[in-house]
C-alpha positions in Angstrom: -18.5 21.4 -25.7 -14.6 20.4 -24.6 -12.7 22.6 -21.8 -14.6 25.2 -20.3 -17.4 24.4 -22.0 -18.5 21.2 -20.1 -18.0 17.3 -20.9 -17.6 16.2 -24.2 -21.3 15.3 -24.9 -20.1 14.8 -28.9 -17.6 11.8 -27.6 -20.1 10.3 -25.6 -22.7 10.2 -28.2 -20.4 8.3 -30.6 -20.4 5.1 -27.9 -23.5 5.8 -26.2 -27.3 6.3 -26.6 -28.3 8.9 -24.2 -31.8 8.9 -23.0 -31.3 11.4 -20.2 -29.2 13.6 -18.9 -29.6 14.7 -14.9 -27.5 17.5 -13.0 -26.5 16.8 -9.5 -24.5 19.9 -7.9 -21.2 19.9 -10.6 -21.8 16.2 -11.3 -23.2 14.6 -14.5 -25.5 11.5 -15.1 -26.2 10.1 -18.4 -29.0 7.8 -18.7 -28.9 5.3 -21.5 -27.6 2.4 -23.6 -23.7 1.7 -24.4 -23.4 1.5 -28.3 -20.4 -0.9 -27.5 -19.2 -3.2 -25.1 -19.8 -2.3 -21.8 -16.0 -3.3 -20.3 -14.6 -0.8 -23.1 -17.2 2.2 -22.6 -14.8 3.7 -20.0 -11.6 3.2 -22.3 -13.0 5.0 -25.1 -14.4 7.8 -23.4 -11.8 8.6 -20.5 -9.2 10.4 -22.6 -11.7 13.1 -24.1 -13.4 13.8 -20.4 -10.2 13.7 -18.9 -8.8 16.6 -21.1 -11.9 18.4 -20.2 -11.4 18.4 -16.8 -13.7 15.1 -15.8 -13.3 11.5 -14.4 -16.1 8.9 -15.4 -18.1 6.2 -13.5 -20.6 3.8 -14.6 -23.7 2.7 -12.5 -26.5 1.0 -12.6 -29.3 3.0 -14.4 -33.0 3.6 -12.8 -34.1 0.5 -14.9 -32.0 -3.1 -14.9 -31.7 -2.7 -18.4 -30.1 1.2 -18.1 -26.5 2.5 -17.7 -25.5 5.5 -16.1 -22.2 7.3 -17.0 -21.3 9.6 -14.2 -19.0 12.7 -15.0 -17.7 14.3 -12.0 -15.1 17.6 -11.8 -11.3 15.9 -11.1 -10.2 17.6 -8.0 -8.3 20.6 -9.0 -4.1 21.8 -7.4 -2.9 25.3 -7.2 -0.6 25.8 -9.8 -0.6 22.2 -10.6 1.3 21.5 -7.7 0.6 18.3 -5.5 1.2 20.6 -2.1 -0.2 18.2 0.5 1.8 15.4 -1.1 5.1 17.6 -0.8 4.4 18.7 2.4 3.7 15.1 3.5 7.0 13.8 2.0 9.2 16.7 3.7 7.3 15.9 7.1 8.3 12.1 6.9 11.7 12.5 5.4 12.4 14.9 8.5 10.7 12.0 10.5 12.8 9.0 9.6 16.1 10.6 9.6 15.2 11.7 13.2 14.1 8.6 14.3 16.8 6.6 12.2 19.3 8.7 14.1 18.2 8.0 17.5 17.1 4.4 17.4 19.2 2.8 14.1 22.8 5.1 14.3 22.8 5.8 17.9 23.1 9.3 18.2 21.7 10.9 21.3 18.9 13.2 21.2 20.7 16.0 22.9 23.7 15.9 20.4 21.2 16.2 17.8 19.3 19.0 19.5 22.5 21.1 19.5 23.0 20.1 15.9 20.4 19.3 13.9 22.6 18.1 10.9 23.8 15.2 12.5 20.4 13.4 11.8 21.7 13.5 7.9 24.0 10.8 9.0 20.8 8.4 8.9 20.1 8.9 5.3 20.8 5.4 4.0 18.2 4.2 6.8 15.5 7.3 5.5 16.6 6.3 1.5 15.8 2.6 2.4 12.7 2.8 4.1 11.1 5.4 1.6 12.7 4.0 -1.3 10.3 1.0 -0.2 7.0 2.4 0.5 7.2 4.8 -2.4 8.0 2.1 -4.8 5.0 0.0 -3.5 2.9 3.1 -4.0 4.0 3.9 -7.0 3.5 0.9 -8.2 -0.2 1.2 -7.8 -0.1 4.7 -9.6 1.8 3.9 -12.7 -0.5 1.0 -13.2 -3.7 3.3 -12.1 -2.5 5.7 -14.6 -1.8 3.2 -17.3 -5.7 2.0 -17.2 -6.4 5.9 -17.0 -8.0 5.4 -13.4 -7.6 8.6 -11.5 -5.3 8.1 -9.1 -3.4 10.6 -6.4 0.2 10.2 -5.8 1.5 8.6 -3.1 1.2 10.3 0.3 3.9 9.5 2.8 2.7 9.1 6.4 4.9 10.4 9.5 5.1 9.3 12.3 8.2 8.1 15.5 9.6 5.0 16.8 10.3 2.5 15.5 10.5 3.7 11.8 9.9 7.4 11.8 6.5 6.7 9.0 3.0 4.4 9.4 3.8 3.9 5.7 2.0 5.7 2.3 -1.5 5.5 0.9 -2.8 6.5 -2.4 -6.4 7.7 -3.4 -8.2 6.2 -6.3 -11.4 8.4 -7.4 -14.4 6.8 -9.0 -15.4 3.1 -9.6 -12.9 0.6 -11.2 -14.1 -0.1 -14.9 -13.6 -3.6 -14.7 -12.0 -6.5 -12.7 -8.8 -6.6 -15.0 -8.1 -3.4 -13.9 -8.6 -3.7 -10.5 -6.2 -6.7 -10.2 -3.7 -5.1 -12.1 -3.8 -1.8 -9.7 -3.8 -3.9 -6.7 -0.9 -6.8 -7.5 1.2 -3.7 -8.9 2.1 -2.2 -5.5 2.8 -5.4 -4.0 5.1 -6.9 -6.8 7.2 -3.2 -7.0 7.7 -3.6 -3.3 9.0 -6.8 -3.2 11.3 -5.7 -5.7 12.6 -2.5 -4.2 12.8 -5.0 -0.3 14.8 -7.5 -2.3 17.7 -4.8 -3.7 17.6 -2.8 -0.3 18.1 -5.9 1.8 20.7 -7.0 -0.3 22.1 -3.7 -0.2 22.0 -3.7 3.4 23.6 -7.0 3.8 26.5 -5.9 1.9 27.4 -3.1 4.0 29.5 -3.1 7.0 27.7 -3.6 10.3 27.1 -1.2 12.5 29.1 -0.6 16.1 26.8 -0.3 18.7 27.8 2.1 21.8 28.9 0.2 24.9 26.8 2.6 26.8 23.7 1.0 24.3 24.8 -2.3 25.0 25.0 -2.0 28.9 22.1 0.1 29.2 19.0 -1.2 30.9 15.3 -1.2 29.5 13.0 -2.2 26.7 14.6 -3.5 24.0 12.5 -4.4 20.4 13.5 -7.4 18.5 12.7 -7.8 14.8 12.6 -11.4 13.7 13.9 -12.4 10.7 11.3 -13.6 8.1 12.2 -16.4 5.7 12.5 -14.2 2.7 15.0 -11.9 4.6 16.7 -15.6 5.8 16.9 -16.8 2.5 18.3 -13.7 0.9 21.1 -13.5 3.3 21.7 -17.3 2.8 22.2 -16.6 -1.0 25.0 -13.6 -0.3 26.6 -15.9 2.4 25.6 -12.8 5.0 25.2 -12.8 8.5 22.0 -11.6 10.1 22.8 -11.1 13.6 26.5 -11.2 15.4 27.4 -13.2 18.5 29.0 -10.1 19.5 26.3 -7.4 20.9 28.5 -4.7 20.0 28.1 -5.2 16.1 24.5 -5.2 14.1 23.4 -5.3 10.7 23.6 -2.1 8.9 20.3 -0.2 9.7 19.6 -0.5 5.8 18.6 -3.7 6.5 15.5 -2.8 8.4 14.5 -0.7 4.9 13.9 -4.3 3.8 12.5 -5.6 6.9 9.8 -2.7 6.7 9.0 -3.7 3.4 8.5 -7.1 4.0 6.2 -6.5 7.0 4.0 -4.1 5.1 3.7 -6.4 2.4 2.2 -9.0 4.6 -0.3 -6.5 5.9 -1.3 -5.4 2.4 -2.1 -8.6 1.1 -4.9 -9.5 3.8 -7.6 -10.2 1.3 -10.1 -7.8 2.9 -11.5 -4.3 2.2 -9.4 -1.7 0.6 -6.1 -3.5 1.2 -4.0 -4.8 -1.9 -5.1 -8.1 -1.2 -8.8 -7.7 -0.9 -8.7 -6.1 -4.3 -6.9 -8.9 -5.9 -9.2 -11.5 -4.4 -12.0 -9.5 -5.4 -10.9 -9.4 -8.8 -10.3 -13.2 -8.8 -13.0 -14.3 -7.1 -15.7 -11.9 -7.8 -18.3 -11.4 -5.1 -16.9 -14.5 -3.3 -14.3 -12.7 -1.7 -16.7 -11.1 1.2 -17.0 -14.6 2.3 -13.2 -14.9 2.6 -12.7 -11.8 4.0 -15.1 -12.4 6.6 -12.8 -14.9 8.0 -9.7 -12.7 7.9 -10.4 -11.1 11.6 -11.4 -14.4 12.8 -8.1 -15.6 11.9 -6.3 -12.6 13.1 -8.4 -13.3 16.7 -7.2 -17.0 16.2 -3.6 -16.1 15.8 -3.5 -13.7 18.6 -5.2 -16.5 20.7 -2.6 -19.3 20.2 0.4 -17.1 20.6 -0.9 -15.7 24.3 -2.6 -18.9 25.7 -0.4 -21.5 23.7 3.0 -20.2 23.1 2.4 -18.4 26.3 3.6 -14.7 24.6 2.6 -11.7 26.2 0.9 -8.6 24.6 4.1 -7.0 23.5 5.3 -10.4 21.7 3.3 -9.6 18.6 -0.1 -10.8 20.7 -1.1 -7.0 20.4 0.1 -6.6 17.0 -2.6 -9.5 15.6 -5.5 -8.6 17.9 -5.2 -5.0 16.8 -5.2 -5.9 13.1 -8.1 -8.3 14.1 -10.2 -5.1 14.6 -8.8 -3.1 11.7 -9.7 -5.6 9.7 -13.0 -5.9 10.7 -13.4 -2.3 10.2 -12.7 -2.6 6.5 -14.2 -5.7 6.0 -17.8 -4.3 6.8 -16.6 -1.3 4.3 -16.3 -3.9 1.6 -13.9 -4.1 -0.9 -14.1 -2.0 -4.7 -17.0 -2.6 -6.8 -15.8 -2.8 -10.8 -18.6 -2.3 -13.2 -17.6 -5.2 -15.6 -17.9 -8.3 -13.9 -16.0 -10.4 -16.4 -13.6 -12.8 -15.0 -10.3 -12.5 -15.1 -8.1 -14.9 -17.5 -5.5 -17.7 -16.2 -2.3 -15.6 -16.6 -3.5 -13.4 -14.0 -5.2 -16.0 -11.8 -1.8 -17.4 -11.8 0.6 -13.9 -11.2 -2.2 -13.4 -7.9 -1.1 -17.1 -6.7 2.6 -16.2 -7.1 2.3 -12.6 -5.6 0.3 -14.5 -2.2 3.1 -17.0 -2.6 5.8 -14.3 -2.4 3.6 -12.6 0.4 3.9 -15.9 2.4 7.6 -15.6 2.8 7.6 -12.4 4.2 4.7 -13.5 7.0 6.0 -14.7 10.6 3.8 -15.4 13.4 6.2 -13.6 15.8 7.7 -10.3 14.0 8.0 -8.1 16.7 8.7 -8.3 20.4 9.3 -5.7 22.9 11.0 -7.5 26.0 12.2 -6.2 29.2 
């Protein structure tokens, strides 16, 4: 019954006793009992069902002792090409080139309008920013594929200043089979992204500094300041390179901004709430106790905004608004909840330790005031 004939029922029946089958549109639910340990059931069936064009989930049956294996047709692609991913990738390359050329390479917009190819001068900035973000998401993707989870390729998100992008996301379809898989996929992104971030930062600090045109130095108006997180300062100290210059006409190479972006997004992704990487990791590490911790995250972010405003006397544009907005966002995603693995078998000590190390590395990327808009 493989291929066009439907799910491979013969493979199912070798590891699952089927009492009843229910059709819900294109979705098929098999009610019964596993003949193998529940935590290995999806692993036994994922390959045959994927080859037949289905993804699998486990659900609780209608009775407490019953399990439901759910087969859903996998999302198709036109000619096997992920067109949406490609279109978003091209759009984000264009947006980061344009923003990089104007904001970080100081090319006047009028010059780019008359000769768009001038934007290509910003290709190191684009390569740095997209390299860090894409490596992060590919970490999730590769571990998802390793565990047989149905994951999409990264979707890059084009935007405007200051970076030309809002980051990247992947889609994970279906229910996580167990806490180990949830942890591995969750931790892979931050670790892969941090490796890329360190490499990009080191390369950027080793490049010749940029010359800021006098017209930019003398211009009045608002200035965005990106403060250095501890990890950036550590890398600069190890290389013996400066992160700022007394001469206002000299500044670090724009590739360093790619490293800064990687550190900033690492901090946000490691917030232990909802569907963020930190939420997945803590859900796998603590089980359902993660929900208690997640409920405190919005309060912590609002408290941080209040501290900067009332105690440090900083304005809305000096990271007060940043943390307040993320407090609202964290409230929404905390309400929606984290992933819910089918098997609640606890993690071993090695993964617990790796999780703590990852959060420790994330702490090196944290700043109370990462961004200030002055003027």
